[in-house]
C-alpha positions as CSV (number, residue, x, y, z in Angstrom):
1,M,14.3,7.2,26.7
2,L,14.1,10.7,28.1
3,R,11.1,12.8,27.3
4,R,12.3,16.3,26.4
5,N,8.8,17.8,26.2
6,G,7.1,17.0,29.5
7,A,4.2,14.6,29.2
8,H,4.4,14.3,25.4
9,M,6.4,11.8,23.5
10,R,6.9,13.0,19.9
11,V,8.5,10.6,17.4
12,L,9.1,11.1,13.7
13,G,9.5,7.9,11.7
14,I,11.6,7.9,8.6
15,N,11.9,5.3,5.8
16,A,14.6,6.2,3.3
17,I,17.1,3.5,2.6
18,F,15.6,1.3,-0.2
19,H,12.5,2.8,-1.9
20,D,9.1,4.4,-1.1
21,P,10.6,7.0,1.2
22,A,8.0,8.2,3.7
23,A,7.6,9.9,7.1
24,A,5.1,9.4,9.9
25,L,4.5,11.3,13.2
26,V,3.4,9.6,16.4
27,V,2.5,11.7,19.4
28,D,1.8,10.0,22.8
29,G,1.5,6.7,20.9
30,A,-1.2,7.9,18.5
31,V,-0.6,8.3,14.7
32,V,-1.0,11.9,13.8
33,A,0.2,12.0,10.2
34,A,1.9,9.8,7.6
35,A,2.8,10.5,4.0
36,E,5.0,9.2,1.2
37,E,7.5,11.5,-0.4
38,E,6.2,10.6,-3.9
39,R,3.0,12.6,-3.2
40,F,5.1,15.8,-2.8
41,S,7.9,15.2,-5.3
42,R,5.6,13.6,-7.9
43,R,8.2,10.9,-8.6
44,K,6.6,7.5,-8.5
45,H,7.9,5.5,-5.5
46,G,9.9,8.6,-4.5
47,K,13.1,7.3,-6.0
48,R,14.6,4.2,-7.7
49,P,15.6,1.3,-5.3
50,V,19.3,1.6,-5.9
51,P,22.1,1.8,-3.3
52,F,23.4,5.2,-4.4
53,A,19.9,6.7,-3.7
54,G,20.1,5.7,-0.1
55,W,21.0,9.2,1.0
56,E,17.7,10.6,-0.4
57,L,15.3,11.5,2.5
58,P,11.6,12.1,2.6
59,E,12.3,15.8,3.3
60,K,9.0,17.2,2.2
61,A,6.9,14.5,3.8
62,A,8.8,14.9,7.1
63,R,8.4,18.7,7.1
64,W,4.7,18.3,6.3
65,C,4.2,15.8,9.2
66,L,5.7,18.3,11.6
67,D,3.7,21.2,10.2
68,E,0.5,19.2,10.5
69,A,1.1,18.9,14.3
70,G,2.5,22.4,14.7
71,L,5.9,21.2,15.6
72,E,9.5,22.2,14.8
73,P,12.3,19.7,14.5
74,G,13.7,20.7,17.9
75,D,10.4,19.7,19.5
76,L,10.9,16.0,18.7
77,D,11.9,13.5,21.3
78,A,13.2,10.9,18.8
79,V,13.5,10.2,15.1
80,A,13.1,6.5,14.3
81,Y,15.0,5.4,11.2
82,S,13.8,2.1,9.8
83,Y,17.1,0.4,9.1
84,D,20.0,-0.5,11.3
85,P,23.4,-0.4,9.6
86,A,24.9,-2.3,12.5
87,L,23.0,-5.4,11.4
88,V,24.3,-5.5,7.9
89,E,26.6,-8.5,7.1
90,P,28.6,-7.3,4.1
91,G,30.0,-10.7,3.2
92,L,26.6,-12.4,3.2
93,A,25.7,-14.2,0.0
94,G,23.5,-12.0,-2.1
95,H,25.1,-8.8,-1.1
96,D,27.2,-6.8,-3.6
97,V,29.9,-5.8,-1.2
98,Q,30.8,-2.4,-2.7
99,W,27.2,-1.2,-3.1
100,E,26.4,-2.5,0.4
101,R,29.2,-0.5,1.9
102,L,27.8,2.6,0.2
103,R,24.3,1.9,1.4
104,T,25.6,1.3,4.9
105,L,27.6,4.4,4.9
106,Y,24.6,6.5,4.0
107,A,22.6,4.9,6.8
108,R,25.3,5.6,9.3
109,R,25.3,9.2,8.2
110,A,21.5,9.5,8.3
111,P,21.5,11.5,11.6
112,N,23.6,14.2,9.9
113,F,21.6,14.1,6.7
114,L,18.4,14.5,8.7
115,S,19.7,17.4,10.8
116,T,20.6,19.2,7.5
117,A,17.2,18.5,6.0
118,L,15.4,19.6,9.1
119,P,17.3,22.5,10.7
120,G,17.1,22.5,14.4
121,L,17.0,18.7,14.7
122,D,19.4,17.2,17.2
123,P,21.2,14.3,15.3
124,G,21.7,12.6,18.7
125,I,18.0,11.7,19.0
126,V,18.0,9.5,15.9
127,R,17.3,5.9,16.7
128,Y,17.9,3.0,14.3
129,V,15.1,0.4,14.2
130,P,15.8,-2.9,12.4
131,H,13.9,-2.9,9.1
132,H,11.8,-6.0,9.7
133,V,11.1,-4.9,13.3
134,A,9.7,-1.7,11.9
135,H,7.6,-3.7,9.4
136,A,6.3,-5.9,12.3
137,A,5.5,-2.9,14.5
138,S,3.5,-1.2,11.6
139,A,1.2,-4.2,11.9
140,G,1.5,-5.4,15.4
141,L,1.3,-2.0,17.1
142,A,-1.2,-0.4,14.7
143,A,-3.8,-3.2,14.3
144,P,-7.3,-2.4,15.6
145,G,-8.8,-4.4,18.5
146,P,-6.8,-6.5,20.8
147,G,-3.1,-5.8,20.2
148,D,-1.7,-9.3,20.9
149,G,-1.2,-11.8,18.1
150,D,1.3,-13.2,15.6
151,V,3.1,-11.2,13.0
152,L,4.6,-12.3,9.7
153,V,6.9,-10.0,7.7
154,L,7.9,-10.9,4.1
155,D,9.6,-8.6,1.7
156,G,12.6,-8.3,-0.6
157,R,15.2,-7.7,2.1
158,G,16.1,-5.8,5.2
159,E,19.7,-5.5,6.5
160,S,20.6,-9.1,6.2
161,H,17.2,-10.9,6.3
162,S,14.1,-11.1,4.2
163,H,11.5,-12.4,6.7
164,L,10.5,-12.2,10.3
165,A,8.1,-14.4,12.2
166,G,7.1,-13.4,15.7
167,T,4.4,-12.7,18.2
168,Y,3.3,-9.6,20.1
169,E,2.3,-9.8,23.8
170,G,1.6,-6.6,25.7
171,G,3.0,-4.6,22.9
172,V,6.4,-6.4,23.0
173,L,7.7,-8.4,20.0
174,T,9.3,-11.8,20.4
175,T,11.0,-12.9,17.2
176,L,10.7,-16.6,16.6
177,H,12.5,-16.9,13.3
178,A,14.2,-14.6,10.7
179,Q,15.3,-15.8,7.3
180,R,18.8,-14.8,6.3
181,L,19.6,-13.7,2.8
182,P,20.1,-14.6,0.0
183,H,16.8,-16.5,0.4
184,S,14.0,-14.2,-0.3
185,L,10.4,-14.7,-1.5
186,G,10.2,-11.0,-2.2
187,L,13.3,-10.9,-4.3
188,M,12.1,-14.0,-6.2
189,Y,8.9,-12.2,-7.1
190,E,10.9,-9.1,-8.1
191,D,13.2,-11.2,-10.4
192,L,10.1,-12.6,-12.1
193,T,8.7,-9.0,-12.4
194,E,11.8,-8.0,-14.3
195,H,11.9,-11.1,-16.4
196,L,8.3,-10.4,-17.5
197,G,9.3,-6.9,-18.7
198,F,8.0,-4.9,-15.8
199,L,9.8,-2.6,-13.4
200,R,11.1,-4.5,-10.3
201,S,10.3,-3.1,-6.9
202,S,7.4,-1.3,-8.5
203,D,5.2,-3.5,-10.8
204,E,4.8,-6.7,-8.8
205,Y,1.1,-6.1,-8.7
206,K,1.0,-6.4,-12.5
207,V,2.5,-9.9,-12.2
208,M,-0.3,-10.8,-9.7
209,A,-2.9,-9.6,-12.2
210,L,-1.3,-11.4,-15.1
211,A,-1.2,-14.7,-13.1
212,S,-5.0,-14.8,-13.3
213,Y,-4.8,-15.4,-17.0
214,G,-2.5,-18.4,-16.7
215,E,-2.3,-21.9,-15.3
216,P,0.4,-23.0,-12.8
217,R,2.0,-25.2,-15.5
218,F,5.5,-24.8,-14.0
219,L,4.6,-25.4,-10.4
220,N,6.4,-28.7,-10.0
221,E,9.6,-27.2,-11.3
222,L,9.3,-24.3,-8.9
223,R,8.6,-26.6,-5.9
224,E,12.1,-27.9,-6.5
225,H,13.6,-24.4,-6.2
226,V,11.4,-22.8,-3.5
227,R,10.5,-24.6,-0.3
228,A,9.7,-24.1,3.3
229,T,12.5,-25.6,5.6
230,G,10.3,-26.7,8.5
231,D,11.9,-24.4,11.0
232,G,10.0,-21.3,10.3
233,G,12.1,-20.3,7.3
234,F,12.4,-21.2,3.6
235,A,15.0,-21.7,0.9
236,V,15.0,-20.2,-2.6
237,A,17.5,-21.6,-5.1
238,D,18.6,-19.9,-8.3
239,I,15.9,-20.1,-10.9
240,D,16.6,-20.2,-14.6
241,W,13.6,-18.1,-15.7
242,G,14.5,-18.3,-19.4
243,A,14.3,-22.1,-19.3
244,L,10.6,-21.8,-18.3
245,A,9.5,-18.8,-20.5
246,K,11.4,-16.4,-22.6
247,A,12.0,-12.9,-21.2
248,R,9.5,-10.4,-22.3
249,P,10.8,-7.0,-23.5
250,A,9.3,-4.0,-21.7
251,D,7.3,-3.1,-24.8
252,G,6.5,-6.6,-25.9
253,E,3.3,-8.6,-25.9
254,W,2.7,-11.1,-23.2
255,T,2.2,-14.7,-24.1
256,R,0.6,-17.8,-22.6
257,D,4.0,-18.8,-21.3
258,H,4.3,-15.5,-19.5
259,A,0.9,-15.9,-17.9
260,D,1.6,-19.5,-16.9
261,L,4.9,-18.6,-15.3
262,A,3.3,-15.8,-13.3
263,A,0.5,-18.2,-12.2
264,S,3.1,-20.8,-11.2
265,V,5.1,-18.4,-9.1
266,Q,2.0,-17.0,-7.5
267,A,0.8,-20.5,-6.6
268,R,4.2,-21.4,-5.1
269,L,4.3,-18.2,-3.1
270,E,0.9,-19.0,-1.6
271,E,2.0,-22.6,-0.7
272,V,5.1,-21.4,1.1
273,L,3.2,-18.7,2.8
274,L,0.7,-21.3,4.1
275,D,3.6,-23.4,5.4
276,L,5.2,-20.4,7.2
277,A,1.9,-19.5,8.8
278,A,1.3,-23.1,9.9
279,W,4.7,-23.2,11.6
280,L,4.1,-19.9,13.4
281,H,0.7,-20.9,14.5
282,G,2.0,-24.2,15.8
283,R,4.5,-22.3,18.0
284,T,2.0,-19.9,19.5
285,G,-1.6,-21.1,19.1
286,S,-2.7,-17.5,18.5
287,R,-6.0,-16.9,16.7
288,R,-4.8,-13.6,15.1
289,L,-2.2,-13.0,12.4
290,M,-0.9,-9.5,11.3
291,L,0.9,-9.1,8.1
292,A,3.4,-6.5,6.7
293,G,6.2,-6.3,4.2
294,G,5.8,-5.9,0.4
295,V,4.6,-9.5,0.0
296,A,1.6,-8.6,2.2
297,L,0.3,-6.4,-0.6
298,N,-0.3,-9.6,-2.6
299,C,-4.0,-9.7,-2.0
300,V,-4.5,-13.1,-3.7
301,A,-2.0,-14.7,-1.3
302,N,-3.7,-13.0,1.6
303,S,-7.0,-14.4,0.6
304,R,-5.8,-17.9,0.3
305,L,-4.2,-17.6,3.8
306,A,-7.5,-16.3,5.2
307,E,-9.5,-19.1,3.6
308,T,-7.3,-22.1,4.2
309,G,-4.7,-21.0,6.8
310,P,-4.8,-21.7,10.6
311,Y,-5.8,-18.2,11.8
312,D,-9.3,-16.9,12.6
313,D,-8.4,-13.3,12.1
314,I,-5.9,-11.7,9.6
315,W,-5.1,-8.0,9.6
316,V,-2.9,-6.5,6.9
317,Q,-1.2,-3.1,7.3
318,P,-2.6,-0.9,4.5
319,A,0.8,0.6,3.9
320,A,2.5,-2.8,4.0
321,G,5.4,-1.9,1.8
322,D,8.5,0.0,2.8
323,A,6.6,3.2,3.3
324,G,4.9,1.6,6.3
325,T,8.2,1.1,8.0
326,A,8.2,4.9,8.8
327,L,5.1,4.4,10.8
328,G,6.3,1.1,12.4
329,A,9.6,2.6,13.4
330,A,7.9,5.5,15.1
331,L,5.5,3.2,16.9
332,H,8.3,0.9,18.0
333,V,10.3,3.8,19.5
334,A,7.3,5.3,21.1
335,R,6.4,2.0,22.7
336,A,10.0,1.6,24.0
337,G,9.6,5.1,25.5
338,G,6.6,4.0,27.5
339,D,3.7,5.1,25.3
340,P,1.1,2.4,24.7
341,P,0.3,2.5,21.0
342,S,-3.1,3.5,19.7
343,A,-4.7,1.6,16.9
344,M,-4.4,3.0,13.4
345,L,-8.0,4.2,12.8
346,G,-7.7,4.3,9.0
347,A,-5.3,5.1,6.1
348,A,-6.5,8.7,5.7
349,L,-3.3,10.2,7.3
350,G,-2.1,12.6,4.6
351,R,-2.7,16.1,3.5
352,R,-6.1,17.9,3.5
353,W,-7.5,21.2,2.3
354,D,-10.4,23.2,3.6
355,D,-13.2,24.5,1.3
356,R,-11.7,28.0,1.2
357,E,-8.3,26.7,0.0
358,I,-9.9,24.5,-2.7
359,A,-12.1,27.4,-4.0
360,A,-9.0,29.6,-4.2
361,C,-7.2,27.0,-6.3
362,L,-10.2,26.7,-8.6
363,D,-10.5,30.5,-8.9
364,T,-6.8,30.7,-9.8
365,A,-7.3,28.1,-12.5
366,K,-10.1,30.2,-13.9
367,I,-12.4,27.3,-14.5
368,P,-16.2,27.2,-13.9
369,Y,-17.4,25.2,-10.9
370,E,-20.5,24.8,-8.8
371,R,-21.4,24.0,-5.2
372,P,-24.3,21.6,-5.3
373,G,-26.7,21.4,-2.3
374,D,-26.1,17.6,-2.1
375,L,-22.7,16.6,-3.4
376,A,-23.4,12.8,-3.1
377,A,-26.6,13.1,-5.1
378,A,-25.0,15.3,-7.8
379,V,-22.1,12.8,-8.3
380,A,-24.4,9.8,-8.2
381,D,-26.4,11.4,-11.0
382,A,-23.3,11.7,-13.1
383,L,-22.2,8.1,-12.3
384,A,-25.6,6.8,-13.2
385,R,-25.3,8.6,-16.6
386,N,-22.1,6.5,-17.0
387,E,-19.8,9.5,-16.6
388,I,-16.3,9.1,-15.0
389,V,-15.7,11.0,-11.8
390,A,-12.5,12.2,-10.3
391,W,-13.2,12.2,-6.5
392,F,-11.0,14.3,-4.3
393,Q,-12.2,14.4,-0.6
394,G,-10.6,14.7,2.8
395,R,-7.1,13.5,3.8
396,S,-5.1,11.6,1.2
397,E,-4.4,7.9,1.8
398,F,-1.2,6.5,3.2
399,G,-0.2,3.4,1.2
400,P,-0.7,2.4,-2.4
401,R,-4.5,1.9,-2.5
402,A,-7.1,4.6,-3.3
403,L,-9.7,4.2,-0.6
404,G,-12.3,6.8,-1.5
405,H,-10.3,10.0,-0.9
406,R,-8.2,10.2,-4.2
407,S,-10.2,8.0,-6.5
408,L,-11.6,7.6,-10.0
409,L,-15.2,6.4,-9.8
410,A,-17.4,4.8,-12.5
411,H,-20.5,2.7,-13.2
412,P,-19.7,-1.0,-12.6
413,G,-22.6,-2.2,-14.8
414,H,-21.0,-1.4,-18.1
415,E,-18.4,-4.0,-19.1
416,A,-16.7,-1.5,-21.4
417,N,-15.7,0.7,-18.4
418,L,-12.8,-1.7,-17.7
419,E,-11.2,-0.8,-21.0
420,R,-12.3,2.8,-20.8
421,L,-10.7,3.3,-17.4
422,N,-7.5,1.6,-18.4
423,D,-7.4,3.9,-21.4
424,V,-8.0,6.9,-19.1
425,K,-5.1,5.8,-16.9
426,G,-2.9,4.7,-19.8
427,R,-2.2,1.2,-18.4
428,E,-2.3,-2.4,-19.6
429,Q,-5.7,-3.9,-20.5
430,F,-5.1,-7.1,-18.5
431,R,-5.2,-5.0,-15.3
432,P,-8.5,-5.2,-13.3
433,I,-10.3,-2.3,-11.7
434,A,-11.7,-2.6,-8.2
435,P,-15.1,-2.2,-6.6
436,M,-16.1,-0.3,-3.4
437,V,-19.2,-1.6,-1.7
438,A,-21.2,-0.7,1.4
439,L,-20.2,-2.9,4.3
440,D,-23.8,-4.0,5.0
441,R,-24.3,-5.1,1.4
442,A,-20.9,-6.7,0.8
443,A,-21.8,-10.3,1.7
444,E,-24.7,-10.2,-0.7
445,V,-22.4,-9.5,-3.6
446,F,-19.0,-10.9,-2.7
447,D,-17.7,-14.0,-1.0
448,G,-14.5,-13.6,1.1
449,P,-13.0,-12.0,4.2
450,L,-15.2,-9.2,5.6
451,P,-14.7,-6.4,6.4
452,S,-12.1,-5.5,3.8
453,P,-11.6,-1.7,4.1
454,Y,-8.1,-1.6,2.5
455,M,-8.4,-3.6,-0.7
456,L,-6.0,-6.2,0.6
457,F,-8.0,-9.4,-0.1
458,V,-9.7,-10.7,-3.2
459,H,-13.3,-11.9,-3.1
460,R,-15.3,-14.2,-5.4
461,V,-18.1,-12.3,-7.1
462,R,-21.3,-14.2,-6.4
463,P,-22.8,-15.8,-9.5
464,G,-26.0,-13.7,-9.5
465,W,-23.9,-10.5,-9.6
466,R,-21.3,-11.2,-12.2
467,E,-23.4,-10.1,-15.0
468,R,-24.7,-7.1,-13.1
469,I,-21.3,-5.6,-12.3
470,P,-19.0,-6.9,-15.2
471,A,-16.6,-4.0,-15.1
472,V,-15.1,-5.1,-11.7
473,V,-15.1,-8.8,-12.3
474,H,-11.6,-10.1,-13.0
475,V,-11.0,-12.9,-15.5
476,D,-10.9,-15.4,-12.7
477,G,-14.3,-14.3,-11.3
478,T,-12.9,-12.3,-8.4
479,A,-12.7,-8.7,-7.3
480,R,-10.4,-6.8,-4.9
481,I,-13.0,-5.0,-2.9
482,Q,-13.1,-2.1,-0.5
483,T,-15.9,-2.3,2.1
484,V,-17.2,1.1,3.2
485,D,-18.5,1.6,6.8
486,A,-20.8,4.5,7.1
487,G,-19.4,5.2,10.5
488,D,-15.9,5.7,9.1
489,E,-16.7,7.1,5.7
490,P,-20.1,8.8,5.8
491,L,-19.7,10.8,2.6
492,V,-18.6,7.8,0.5
493,A,-21.3,5.7,2.1
494,R,-23.9,8.3,1.1
495,L,-22.6,8.3,-2.4
496,L,-23.0,4.5,-2.6
497,E,-26.5,4.7,-1.3
498,E,-27.5,7.5,-3.8
499,F,-26.0,5.5,-6.7
500,R,-27.9,2.4,-5.5
501,R,-31.2,4.3,-5.5
502,R,-30.6,5.3,-9.1
503,T,-29.3,2.0,-10.5
504,G,-30.1,-0.8,-8.0
505,L,-26.3,-1.5,-7.7
506,P,-24.6,-1.1,-4.2
507,V,-21.2,-1.1,-5.9
508,L,-19.0,1.5,-7.6
509,V,-15.8,1.2,-9.6
510,N,-13.0,2.7,-7.5
511,T,-9.5,3.0,-8.9
512,S,-6.7,5.4,-8.0
513,L,-6.8,9.0,-9.1
514,N,-3.6,9.1,-11.3
515,T,-2.3,8.1,-14.7
516,A,0.2,5.4,-15.4
517,G,3.7,6.1,-14.0
518,R,2.5,9.0,-11.8
519,P,1.8,8.9,-8.1
520,M,-1.7,9.3,-6.8
521,V,-3.1,12.8,-6.9
522,D,-2.5,14.5,-3.6
523,D,-3.2,18.2,-3.7
524,P,-5.8,20.3,-5.6
525,R,-3.3,21.3,-8.2
526,D,-2.5,17.7,-8.9
527,A,-6.2,17.0,-9.2
528,L,-6.7,19.8,-11.7
529,E,-3.7,18.7,-13.8
530,C,-5.0,15.1,-13.9
531,F,-8.5,16.3,-14.8
532,G,-7.1,18.4,-17.5
533,S,-5.0,15.7,-19.1
534,A,-7.3,12.7,-18.9
535,P,-10.8,12.2,-20.4
536,V,-12.6,12.4,-17.1
537,D,-16.1,13.9,-17.1
538,V,-16.5,15.3,-13.6
539,L,-14.2,16.5,-10.8
540,A,-15.7,16.4,-7.4
541,I,-13.2,18.3,-5.2
542,G,-14.3,19.1,-1.7
543,P,-17.8,20.4,-1.9
544,Y,-17.4,21.6,-5.5
545,V,-18.1,20.1,-8.9
546,V,-16.2,20.8,-12.1
547,R,-17.8,19.5,-15.3
548,R,-15.7,19.0,-18.4
549,R,-18.5,20.1,-20.8
550,E,-18.7,23.4,-19.0
551,V,-14.9,23.9,-19.0
552,H,-14.9,23.3,-22.8
553,A,-17.9,25.5,-23.4
554,R,-16.0,28.6,-22.3
């Protein structure tokens, strides 16, 4: 690939074709910026995952990525689009031929759509990257530490496949197996999500949470329908969900049958995932596995793989879903152009505001605020008083997890805070809330893979702590933790330490700063709107603190 800008290689990655549209910018192999379109448009997941939405691009996210680097569309060397229409097999079982033709048409026209959305962009620099190769690169080329290792991608579907198993050596991917459609573990889980009354391609995490309330009573039946094939792939036969448990209406109550069905599918998913990992490890002997694809957001399955699978080290892409393919596609094209990839240093790759900009926003809103001498101490005081804090600091996170930049924080020692926060967010009461913990204290409180900076594994809460932090203990005795390294997150680490000094607890409740059906808060205006509409006591935004009682006193 020719470099049109001297020594620099500038690649914009785009995910658009299915759902979670996103953009990412890679310069000289380093990740400069990455963001999901939902954070700008305020539409959850950016768009619905339907073929006739395939033309919708992450225009705002792409423009922001360029602005963040001070670039214009004409400065780019390449645009990496995470779907290759040439790989689509229209007659493949599981494809609706008419809809597939429409999606493929949109993908083929993507260079023209992009040049319209980003005036000055040369459509000739658009490069198609196979969907699962983009997923693989988002893990294999972004993981910290030694870059070589195995990669496993599992999701709903790509062009004509639903899975990729391979290995990276010297930054080059060798694909060892790819599972063709219609067999798909991701689509199976999506089907279950819809059967249980939730929104498919969106609410799969709710099914994972519900599974903890059930027993895998239908596991034997599912083993007849879902199995590894021994060659690195798997087979998924048609499942009559209604014969196992009646469909739940979207507004209906869940029953024991629903929970047991969720538990059964979760258990079978874990079993097949272990089989696939064992096959891949048997081919390579690698000690490291890197995961991507929507299934990699299943932190319960990740933990079982870490605990009983053949690999010593497992790294999961924090934006493992389709949004992450924007990043992976850009890294893949940059690597092909000769740039060695740099490890992804964290998920804080989105927008940021300086103190002056935040103060201007607060002044425009005409609400009282203060600038405490020690923000961490002031917020820790509020949390120790059992107040709920909206925490808006630094760059927003790339991916679905709030990691201490756009978070709702609370005291974990009060059991009622689980119901309280679910009420604040307007979501189902069976949903757990997660803890953040200082890395150097994590092993004292939790048992599981460490470090865990991205909330992508579940950990058993040690018996001596379950009664001390009941708000974050799920019904099965586990918690999906985020470990905080003071070297990476000094402000959050200080907050944890200040809270520990006041309460004796090295843990805080950390859930995403949003309400049900809305994307995570991204900019200061979003933060103020959320603070104004939800019963949150304190907003800590940049160095400033807004207190609800003072707002209402005016």
